[in-house]
GUDOMI-891630 format. One line per 2 residues: for each residue z, x, y of C-alpha. Coordinates in Angstrom, 3 decimals. Each point is the difference from the previous one (the first is absolute). Example, Ala and Ser with C-alpha at 12.3 -4.5 7.8 and 13.67 -1.06 7.14 Angstrom:
BEGIN
7.800 12.300 -4.500 ~ -0.660 1.370 3.440 .
***
This chain:
BEGIN
25.190 -31.436 -2.921 ~ 2.374 2.881 -0.717 .
3.227 -0.957 -1.817 ~ 2.710 2.539 -0.694 .
3.000 -1.309 -1.903 ~ 0.769 -3.384 1.561 .
-1.765 0.542 3.292 ~ -3.528 -1.319 0.530 .
-2.388 1.212 2.718 ~ -2.840 -2.478 0.277 .
-1.817 1.925 2.733 ~ -0.254 3.316 -1.872 .
-2.488 -0.191 -2.846 ~ -0.995 3.318 -1.573 .
-3.212 -1.418 -1.413 ~ 0.465 0.941 -3.653 .
-1.821 -1.649 -2.877 ~ 1.263 -1.161 -3.354 .
-3.321 0.288 -1.779 ~ -0.804 2.226 -2.922 .
-1.616 2.504 2.328 ~ 3.390 0.668 1.557 .
1.094 1.805 -3.208 ~ 2.690 -2.585 -0.735 .
2.314 -1.987 2.205 ~ 3.149 2.054 -0.329 .
0.452 2.633 2.685 ~ 2.186 3.010 -0.444 .
1.376 2.375 2.549 ~ 2.491 2.721 0.766 .
1.381 1.542 3.107 ~ -1.212 3.478 -0.939 .
-3.572 -1.147 -0.541 ~ 0.101 0.132 -3.825 .
-1.768 -3.203 -1.046 ~ 0.603 0.372 -3.715 .
3.503 -1.520 -0.059 ~ 0.203 -3.686 0.884 .
2.110 -1.668 2.623 ~ 0.552 -3.751 -0.078 .
-2.790 -0.710 2.473 ~ -2.582 -2.515 -1.198 .
-3.208 -1.519 1.305 ~ 0.166 -3.770 -0.116 .
-2.258 -2.385 1.892 ~ -1.400 2.757 2.159 .
3.448 1.104 1.154 ~ 2.385 2.800 -0.897 .
3.294 -1.069 -1.535 ~ 2.751 2.588 -0.292 .
3.677 0.518 -0.674 ~ 2.456 2.867 -0.029 .
-0.665 2.431 -2.855 ~ 3.608 0.700 -0.838 .
-0.027 3.472 1.541 ~ 0.419 -0.942 3.613 .
-3.679 0.328 0.822 ~ -0.826 -3.654 0.179 .
0.285 -2.267 3.000 ~ 1.879 1.356 2.977 .
-0.431 -1.013 3.579 ~ 1.370 2.870 2.029 .
-3.285 1.528 1.238 ~ -3.134 -2.037 0.766 .
-2.821 1.247 -2.206 ~ -3.734 -0.535 0.326 .
-2.264 -0.958 -2.883 ~ -3.230 2.012 -0.049 .
-3.050 0.130 -2.248 ~ -0.165 2.778 -2.526 .
-3.052 0.907 -2.093 ~ -0.974 -3.324 -1.536 .
-1.582 -2.091 2.728 ~ 2.981 -1.904 1.367 .
-0.142 -0.674 3.743 ~ 3.101 -0.451 2.107 .
0.115 -3.472 1.511 ~ -0.002 0.167 3.822 .
2.065 3.207 -0.176 ~ 3.127 -2.087 -0.502 .
3.361 1.616 -0.737 ~ 2.276 -1.401 -2.673 .
3.690 0.563 0.678 ~ 1.431 -0.564 -3.451 .
-1.791 2.414 -2.312 ~ 1.145 3.603 0.068 .
0.483 2.243 -2.998 ~ 2.152 2.738 1.420 .
-0.848 3.027 2.085 ~ -3.479 0.729 -1.387 .
-3.081 -2.190 0.098 ~ -0.244 -2.339 -2.982 .
-3.229 -0.234 -1.926 ~ -0.901 -3.137 -1.883 .
-2.912 -0.091 -2.434 ~ -1.168 -1.244 -3.351 .
0.777 1.392 -3.413 ~ -3.092 2.197 0.008 .
1.269 1.977 2.949 ~ -2.125 -1.552 2.747 .
2.080 -0.319 3.147 ~ -0.164 -3.403 1.655 .
2.447 0.268 2.886 ~ 2.038 2.686 1.684 .
3.179 -1.082 1.736 ~ 1.201 2.392 2.720 .
3.472 0.088 1.365 ~ -0.862 -0.197 3.714 .
-2.798 -1.616 1.976 ~ -0.530 3.206 2.027 .
-0.940 2.018 -3.063 ~ -1.975 -2.808 -1.515 .
-2.054 -0.620 3.119 ~ -1.467 3.497 -0.078 .
-0.707 -0.297 -3.694 ~ -1.416 -3.487 0.470 .
-2.671 1.411 2.280 ~ -0.867 2.547 -2.625 .
-0.077 -2.727 -2.631 ~ -2.472 -2.030 2.030 .
-2.426 2.905 0.400 ~ 0.781 1.944 -3.159 .
0.650 -3.169 -1.859 ~ -0.538 -0.881 -3.603 .
-3.284 0.723 -1.672 ~ -1.185 -3.116 -1.827 .
-0.295 0.412 -3.722 ~ -3.257 1.672 -1.016 .
-2.299 -2.765 -1.189 ~ -3.091 -0.263 -2.117 .
-1.894 -0.640 3.213 ~ 1.135 3.407 1.266 .
-1.250 1.660 -3.157 ~ -3.322 -1.828 0.155 .
-0.575 0.786 3.674 ~ 1.062 3.641 -0.331 .
-2.324 0.524 -2.966 ~ -2.840 -1.832 1.741 .
0.182 1.813 3.312 ~ 0.411 3.385 -1.702 .
-2.972 -0.739 -2.260 ~ -2.154 -0.868 3.014 .
1.144 3.187 1.727 ~ -0.848 2.073 -3.066 .
-3.393 -1.673 -0.410 ~ -1.230 0.742 3.525 .
1.326 3.554 -0.209 ~ -1.349 0.921 -3.441 .
-3.413 -1.669 -0.067 ~ -2.713 2.653 0.447 .
2.710 2.546 0.787 ~ -2.340 2.844 -0.942 .
-2.375 -0.901 2.844 ~ -1.044 2.086 1.910 .
-0.445 2.622 -2.702 ~ 0.964 2.887 2.282 .
2.891 1.237 2.105 ~ 0.353 -2.077 3.158 .
1.701 0.920 3.261 ~ 3.405 1.692 -0.569 .
-0.425 -0.078 -3.769 ~ -1.545 3.429 0.510 .
3.558 1.247 0.639 ~ 2.299 -2.082 -2.160 .
-2.115 -0.609 -3.108 ~ -0.939 3.673 -0.281 .
3.595 1.152 0.529 ~ 1.150 -2.538 -2.602 .
-2.601 1.279 -2.439 ~ 1.623 3.439 0.086 .
3.335 -1.601 -0.933 ~ -1.555 -1.865 -2.925 .
-2.560 2.327 -1.519 ~ -1.743 3.374 0.187 .
-1.606 1.426 3.163 ~ -3.441 0.229 -1.613 .
-0.046 -3.783 -0.377 ~ 1.141 -0.547 3.574 .
-2.514 2.366 1.547 ~ 2.684 1.690 2.112 .
2.345 2.864 -0.764 ~ 2.746 -0.825 2.514 .
1.195 -3.079 1.908 ~ -2.324 -0.995 2.827 .
2.735 -1.519 2.157 ~ 3.720 0.555 0.546 .
0.484 -2.724 2.622 ~ 2.385 -2.212 -2.009 .
2.731 0.200 -2.659 ~ -1.186 -0.231 -3.609 .
1.292 -3.299 -1.417 ~ -3.056 -2.071 0.908 .
-2.240 2.637 -1.525 ~ 2.151 0.026 -3.144 .
-0.594 -3.753 -0.313 ~ -3.756 0.414 0.455 .
0.153 2.808 -2.575 ~ 1.590 -2.382 -2.507 .
-3.091 -2.190 0.133 ~ -2.250 3.030 -0.398 .
2.032 1.198 -2.986 ~ -0.452 -3.355 -1.751 .
-3.554 -0.991 0.980 ~ -1.607 3.293 0.934 .
-1.261 1.571 3.180 ~ -2.406 -2.713 1.078 .
0.087 -2.662 2.738 ~ 1.931 -2.511 -2.117 .
2.440 2.666 -1.148 ~ 0.867 1.238 3.471 .
0.235 -3.536 1.472 ~ 1.868 -1.872 -2.718 .
3.469 1.044 1.197 ~ -0.741 -1.415 3.452 .
-1.152 -3.292 -1.520 ~ 3.168 -0.266 -2.090 .
2.150 0.778 3.042 ~ -1.834 -2.593 2.067 .
0.504 -2.764 -2.561 ~ 3.634 1.045 -0.470 .
0.568 -0.219 3.767 ~ -1.242 -3.591 -0.059 .
2.474 -0.827 -2.773 ~ 2.778 1.775 1.877 .
-0.839 -2.004 3.126 ~ 0.488 -3.192 -1.996 .
3.449 1.194 -1.078 ~ 0.925 0.986 3.554 .
-1.048 -3.366 1.395 ~ 1.819 -1.802 -2.809 .
3.211 1.833 0.845 ~ -0.390 -0.750 3.701 .
-0.586 -3.689 -0.801 ~ 2.803 -0.357 -2.534 .
1.793 -2.497 2.212 ~ -2.903 -2.441 -0.326 .
-0.659 -2.416 -2.834 ~ -1.685 1.637 -3.004 .
-3.444 -1.559 0.411 ~ -0.443 0.716 3.741 .
1.447 3.490 -0.506 ~ -2.505 0.734 -2.761 .
-2.878 -1.345 2.082 ~ 1.078 2.052 3.033 .
0.207 3.156 -2.121 ~ -3.450 -0.732 -1.434 .
-1.396 -0.397 3.515 ~ 1.382 3.414 1.025 .
-1.216 1.777 -3.125 ~ -3.317 -1.862 -0.001 .
-0.761 1.099 3.551 ~ 0.570 3.625 -0.992 .
-2.073 -0.475 -3.151 ~ -3.063 -0.880 2.101 .
0.716 2.209 2.997 ~ -3.205 1.951 0.626 .
1.694 3.247 1.035 ~ 2.439 -0.071 -2.892 .
-2.808 -0.669 -2.465 ~ -2.041 2.898 1.381 .
2.945 2.436 -0.145 ~ 0.730 -1.189 -3.558 .
-3.517 0.937 -1.057 ~ -0.112 3.614 1.215 .
1.992 3.088 -0.957 ~ 2.023 0.284 3.180 .
3.748 0.033 0.611 ~ 1.023 -2.882 2.234 .
-0.044 -2.665 -2.711 ~ 2.750 1.934 -1.807 .
2.069 0.205 3.179 ~ -0.320 -3.769 0.418 .
1.138 -0.610 -3.595 ~ 3.098 2.160 0.303 .
0.860 -1.440 3.416 ~ -0.082 -3.620 -1.208 .
1.882 0.905 -3.182 ~ 2.602 1.858 2.068 .
0.693 -3.036 2.162 ~ 0.171 -2.221 -3.089 .
2.609 2.359 -1.477 ~ 2.110 0.106 3.152 .
-0.167 -3.781 0.311 ~ 1.241 -0.353 -3.563 .
2.779 2.447 0.801 ~ 1.076 -1.961 3.050 .
-0.233 -3.261 -1.914 ~ 2.260 1.343 -2.703 .
2.449 1.260 2.600 ~ 2.721 0.962 -2.478 .
1.543 3.387 0.583 ~ 0.307 2.353 -2.924 .
3.298 0.009 -1.852 ~ 1.427 2.498 -2.413 .
0.549 3.722 0.194 ~ -2.265 2.882 -0.809 .
-3.417 1.127 1.102 ~ -1.768 -2.631 -2.130 .
1.366 -3.136 1.704 ~ -0.063 1.792 3.359 .
-3.702 0.885 -0.236 ~ -1.369 -2.774 -2.214 .
2.257 -2.856 1.115 ~ -2.724 -1.152 2.403 .
-3.094 0.450 -2.185 ~ -2.434 -1.681 2.371 .
1.062 2.260 2.839 ~ -0.582 2.959 -2.299 .
-3.470 -1.373 -0.816 ~ -0.650 -0.277 3.737 .
0.954 3.668 0.362 ~ -2.478 1.001 -2.710 .
-2.731 -2.048 1.698 ~ 0.757 1.577 3.376 .
-0.636 3.380 -1.578 ~ -3.226 -1.308 -1.541 .
-1.427 -1.464 3.199 ~ 0.608 3.227 1.922 .
-1.337 2.080 -2.906 ~ -3.358 -1.767 0.312 .
-0.376 0.393 3.772 ~ 2.475 0.985 2.662 .
-0.800 -3.258 1.785 ~ 2.111 -1.684 -2.685 .
2.966 1.404 1.903 ~ -0.393 -2.739 2.613 .
0.712 -2.741 -2.528 ~ 2.679 2.160 -1.638 .
1.874 0.084 3.296 ~ -0.379 -3.770 0.210 .
1.665 -0.417 -3.394 ~ 2.821 2.388 0.866 .
0.578 -1.695 3.346 ~ 0.115 -3.407 -1.674 .
2.611 1.150 -2.517 ~ 2.155 1.627 2.673 .
-0.175 -3.103 2.208 ~ 0.978 -2.241 -2.913 .
2.991 2.147 -0.908 ~ 1.248 -0.137 3.592 .
-0.565 -3.728 0.498 ~ 1.631 -0.851 -3.328 .
3.203 1.751 1.078 ~ 0.408 -1.639 3.380 .
1.799 -2.908 -1.691 ~ 1.094 1.720 -3.158 .
3.755 -0.314 0.487 ~ -0.079 -3.770 0.506 .
1.133 0.133 3.601 ~ -1.935 -0.076 3.248 .
-3.137 2.138 0.141 ~ 0.791 3.656 0.453 .
-1.828 2.132 2.543 ~ -3.307 1.573 -0.869 .
1.558 3.435 0.248 ~ 2.738 -0.858 -2.454 .
-2.481 -1.697 -2.343 ~ -2.128 3.146 0.091 .
3.029 2.115 -0.890 ~ 0.910 -2.316 -2.874 .
-3.548 0.120 -1.338 ~ -0.128 3.761 0.376 .
3.202 0.481 -1.981 ~ -0.961 -2.473 -2.707 .
-3.693 0.729 -0.536 ~ -0.936 3.014 2.132 .
0.012 2.706 -2.665 ~ -1.539 -2.242 -2.646 .
-2.764 -1.088 2.369 ~ -0.820 3.591 0.922 .
-0.260 0.843 -3.697 ~ -2.000 -3.063 -1.084 .
-2.299 -0.305 3.007 ~ -0.071 3.677 0.979 .
0.484 2.397 -2.886 ~ -1.613 -2.162 -2.685 .
-3.262 -0.341 2.018 ~ 0.051 3.753 0.573 .
0.305 0.654 -3.741 ~ -2.895 -2.395 -0.688 .
-2.104 1.645 2.704 ~ 0.620 3.494 -1.349 .
-0.648 -1.115 -3.585 ~ -3.577 -0.918 0.902 .
-0.675 3.697 0.629 ~ 0.742 0.932 -3.614 .
-3.322 1.151 -1.389 ~ -1.423 0.409 3.510 .
2.073 2.684 1.675 ~ 0.104 3.375 -1.692 .
2.821 2.425 -0.549 ~ 3.403 0.217 -1.619 .
2.464 -2.861 0.373 ~ 2.941 2.367 -0.335 .
-1.165 2.437 2.670 ~ 1.660 -0.128 3.399 .
-2.013 -2.098 2.498 ~ -0.715 2.926 2.328 .
-1.239 2.349 -2.720 ~ -3.653 0.583 -0.814 .
-0.988 -1.875 -3.152 ~ 2.543 -2.782 0.569 .
-1.063 -3.560 -0.789 ~ 2.167 -1.191 2.861 .
-1.770 2.306 2.399 ~ -3.384 -1.297 -1.110 .
1.155 -3.601 0.573 ~ 1.295 0.941 3.446 .
-3.284 1.732 0.816 ~ -1.867 -3.184 -0.822 .
2.232 -1.998 2.359 ~ -0.751 2.490 2.767 .
-3.724 -0.173 -0.741 ~ 0.015 -3.803 0.143 .
1.918 0.014 3.267 ~ -2.440 2.452 1.543 .
-2.958 -2.047 -1.206 ~ 1.213 -3.245 1.567 .
1.284 1.633 3.168 ~ -3.238 1.924 0.407 .
-2.436 -2.905 -0.325 ~ -2.334 0.194 2.956 .
-3.203 -1.653 1.064 ~ -1.168 -3.464 -0.941 .
-1.488 -1.830 -2.938 ~ -2.760 -2.586 0.480 .
1.974 -2.545 -2.032 ~ 3.457 0.540 1.472 .
1.630 -2.851 1.912 ~ 3.131 -0.394 2.120 .
2.920 -1.610 -1.805 ~ 0.226 -2.872 2.491 .
-3.469 -1.094 -1.108 ~ 0.545 -0.090 -3.755 .
1.006 -3.646 -0.291 ~ -2.802 -0.846 2.421 .
-2.455 1.631 -2.462 ~ -1.727 2.011 2.730 .
-1.285 2.888 -2.115 ~ -0.303 -0.271 -3.785 .
-0.958 3.098 -1.974 ~ -3.166 0.601 -1.980 .
1.168 1.426 -3.319 ~ -3.492 -0.116 -1.468 .
-3.481 -1.001 1.141 ~ -3.384 0.278 -1.655 .
-3.145 -1.526 1.460 ~ -3.415 -0.752 -1.401 .
-1.591 -3.299 -0.936 ~ 3.594 -1.255 -0.125 .
3.193 1.214 1.620 ~ 3.109 0.995 -1.964 .
3.123 0.247 2.111 ~ 3.749 0.448 -0.499 .
1.725 -0.869 3.248 ~ 3.767 0.393 0.381 .
0.277 -3.192 2.005 ~ 2.971 -2.110 0.933 .
-0.201 -3.682 -0.909 ~ -0.505 -1.501 3.461 .
0.530 -3.641 -0.965 ~ 3.202 0.997 -1.821 .
1.392 2.729 2.257 ~ -0.242 -1.710 3.365 .
1.871 -3.212 -0.954 ~ 2.380 1.858 -2.348 .
1.083 2.296 2.812 ~ 0.788 -3.067 2.123 .
2.027 -1.467 -2.869 ~ 1.908 3.274 -0.314 .
0.804 -0.247 3.714 ~ 1.179 -3.577 -0.480 .
2.294 1.112 -2.802 ~ 1.433 2.794 2.151 .
0.719 -2.377 2.895 ~ 1.564 -2.535 -2.379 .
2.248 2.687 -1.426 ~ 1.074 1.205 3.441 .
0.887 -3.553 1.001 ~ 2.088 -0.335 -3.151 .
1.251 -0.202 -2.587 ~ -0.616 3.723 -0.423 .
-0.212 0.095 -3.745 ~ -0.383 3.265 -1.847 .
-2.778 -1.242 -2.261 ~ -2.293 -0.514 2.970 .
1.263 3.268 1.462 ~ -1.379 1.754 -3.084 .
-3.447 -1.437 0.724 ~ 0.154 0.971 3.663 .
1.343 3.497 -0.621 ~ -2.541 0.565 -2.761 .
-2.943 -0.912 2.185 ~ 1.176 1.653 3.200 .
1.159 3.257 -1.572 ~ -3.413 0.434 -1.613 .
-1.921 -0.608 3.245 ~ 2.020 0.673 3.153 .
0.251 3.796 -0.504 ~ -3.783 0.162 0.088 .
0.035 -1.649 3.418 ~ 2.039 2.956 1.231 .
-2.023 2.621 -1.854 ~ -3.249 -1.614 1.044 .
0.499 1.268 3.527 ~ 0.786 3.518 -1.206 .
-2.735 0.767 -2.548 ~ -3.575 -0.782 -0.860 .
-1.581 -0.626 -3.388 ~ 2.022 -3.016 -1.074 .
-1.744 -2.804 -1.827 ~ 0.244 -3.710 -0.634 .
1.060 0.387 -3.637 ~ 3.307 1.561 1.081 .
1.229 -3.546 0.612 ~ -0.194 -0.835 -3.710 .
3.766 0.182 -0.811 ~ 0.740 -2.589 2.701 .
-2.353 -2.659 -1.379 ~ 2.204 -1.354 -2.853 .
2.775 -0.778 2.481 ~ -2.416 -1.705 2.394 .
-1.133 -2.209 -2.861 ~ 3.555 -0.734 -1.150 .
0.558 -1.406 3.496 ~ -2.915 -2.376 -0.649 .
1.610 -0.955 -3.309 ~ 3.210 -0.872 1.856 .
-2.005 -2.115 2.445 ~ -1.645 -1.826 -2.911 .
3.468 -1.155 -1.068 ~ 1.548 -0.656 3.400 .
-2.855 -1.591 1.905 ~ -0.601 -3.737 -0.136 .
-2.638 -2.481 1.129 ~ -3.077 1.239 1.842 .
1.221 3.615 -0.050 ~ 0.016 0.050 -3.795 .
-3.425 -1.644 -0.032 ~ -1.366 2.632 2.374 .
1.463 2.698 -2.229 ~ -1.733 -1.498 -3.043 .
-3.328 -0.024 1.846 ~ 0.594 3.615 1.027 .
0.641 1.035 -3.601 ~ -3.282 -1.555 -1.024 .
-1.770 1.854 2.799 ~ 1.532 3.289 -1.179 .
-1.404 -0.516 -3.485 ~ -3.455 -0.830 1.349 .
0.097 3.077 2.239 ~ 1.007 2.219 -2.906 .
-2.972 -1.201 -2.025 ~ -2.241 0.528 3.031 .
1.113 3.625 0.458 ~ 0.116 0.788 -3.726 .
-3.406 1.790 -0.047 ~ 1.000 2.421 2.794 .
3.310 0.653 -1.754 ~ -1.541 1.024 -3.314 .
-3.398 1.565 0.776 ~ -1.801 -3.035 -1.385 .
-3.708 0.101 0.996 ~ -0.882 -2.114 3.028 .
-3.252 -0.680 1.778 ~ 0.103 1.594 3.467 .
0.117 -3.371 1.771 ~ 2.848 -1.182 -2.250 .
1.833 3.240 0.717 ~ -0.358 -0.479 3.766 .
1.565 -3.472 -0.302 ~ 3.211 1.730 -1.062 .
0.075 2.507 2.855 ~ 1.610 -2.172 2.658 .
0.420 2.636 2.710 ~ -2.660 2.561 0.934 .
1.171 1.534 3.290 ~ -0.444 3.468 -1.478 .
-0.890 2.250 2.918 ~ 1.907 3.278 -0.221 .
0.723 2.135 3.064 ~ -1.952 3.237 -0.242 .
-1.292 -0.749 -3.493 ~ -2.818 -2.005 -1.596 .
0.499 -3.754 -0.361 ~ 0.491 -1.096 -3.582 .
-2.614 -2.466 -1.217 ~ 0.986 0.253 -3.666 .
3.259 1.134 -1.612 ~ 0.205 3.714 -0.755 .
2.606 1.048 -2.561 ~ -0.955 3.657 0.269 .
1.129 0.708 3.556 ~ 3.590 1.050 0.631 .
-0.052 1.251 3.573 ~ -0.839 -1.504 3.346 .
1.353 -2.775 2.205 ~ 0.383 -3.579 -1.204 .
-1.701 -2.853 1.849 ~ 1.821 -1.350 3.025 .
-0.719 -3.617 -0.903 ~ 0.460 -2.208 -3.027 .
-2.227 1.539 -2.648 ~ -0.229 -0.843 -3.695 .
-2.924 2.327 -0.728 .
***
């Protein structure tokens, strides 16, 4: 029931509560959105009761408004329109005395309909509960445990640690400790190596010291995945939303590939962390939605703090590896699309054309977006070269001895390195095969009475069904409603993977671990399914989650170089079609070879 003044609407019930958890039963509201000054609108018996406030902003019936949910969990009942409540030209916001908005009343159905769709998909996040805290702590603790236990094993440099750990050592300590006088690789920007160097500076130049930063980043990515899933599921009830977020984060916590990359001093785990954090920041920005007010550079630049955070994270992900640019473009595209869509119905009339909406968005946010998502990332990227590039900061870029020239020279060197990659690697694999787990990579192998093996392996029991769930989510979104929260999941996953499908046909020497930044979004899709699915589908999902855990335990020894009897090791090598054209067939993994063709078939050796 919605009653305004003397008019009662039995068929429009906003679904408010009078309990103590509603922060009191008196609602306050103002036309300009300031919830601190009360209007005579009260919550009684689950309904809103209101009267004119003495300033002409009370009950008028000239324009049919639409009541929409704001940020406190209220759901519009059957999308009904009430014709008696309108508070002037601007939308009215009703909320409690603590400033939590309960309802937004818009002056025309046309404007409200577009915002209603956004409210459904970018709807209210349920209040953070103790269950959320418990599950977040638990899943992060599990992630940290499996990443930190025996982190110093093997007690030597493995696979690409020979490049990144040694380079990082030079950033953290003296060359005589590192055993090298100059960097051994210039294939990537320096931020990831700075992070590895931080661990070396604290714990020393030993296996634990050069791997600890990766382990921290891996556990942090699991926590960040929980937050991302929780934001995506904020329209659900608190308990299912928390469980769905725990499912997403838990799957990443026990993902074999993510665990392996979190236990070696390589770069991709840092890219994955910054990518997930970047999408969390942009989702928070879009959820907030308010445009900066006030004059001056401060409000103009910092009025959307989460968008600014996203800009910093874009710079960070690209400053670890250039492949972070793929996800950066996904974030930028998402923001641009949101700004355009939001303006199609901005003036309260019929939807404007896409061209006009683009022009409106360009005028309103174009310069700010270029600064926040363009210049800010560039500043972050360049800042990572402080202490790496040599020369004078005040010298002109084209002069000898200029710091800027040295930075530019490194960009040219990286471009030449990647463009000039030729030949094949025995452990490379085409990008179309990554989710099929055709060719994992031997990071380390030592044989004897027992076998010790680190295999960068996808989680087959997790990846194959999860990819199908991601496809289901994409089809559901395309069929509608096309909510932006789900769009974040889809854009996050696709922007991290689809570019490799294109590049896979143009270059060799790409590897299964390049898919790492896409995995959190694949698992968030499973978390959404855990909330939405019912009946046998939810039961099948529960069985699948159990199977994932069992599989993780099964593959744990070949993820961590734990000693295995040869027969036990062979049980974990599911595919052995390892004949290589023009090269010897692999019968055991060989982490020392870096040239030659890969097997044509499915080979896990």
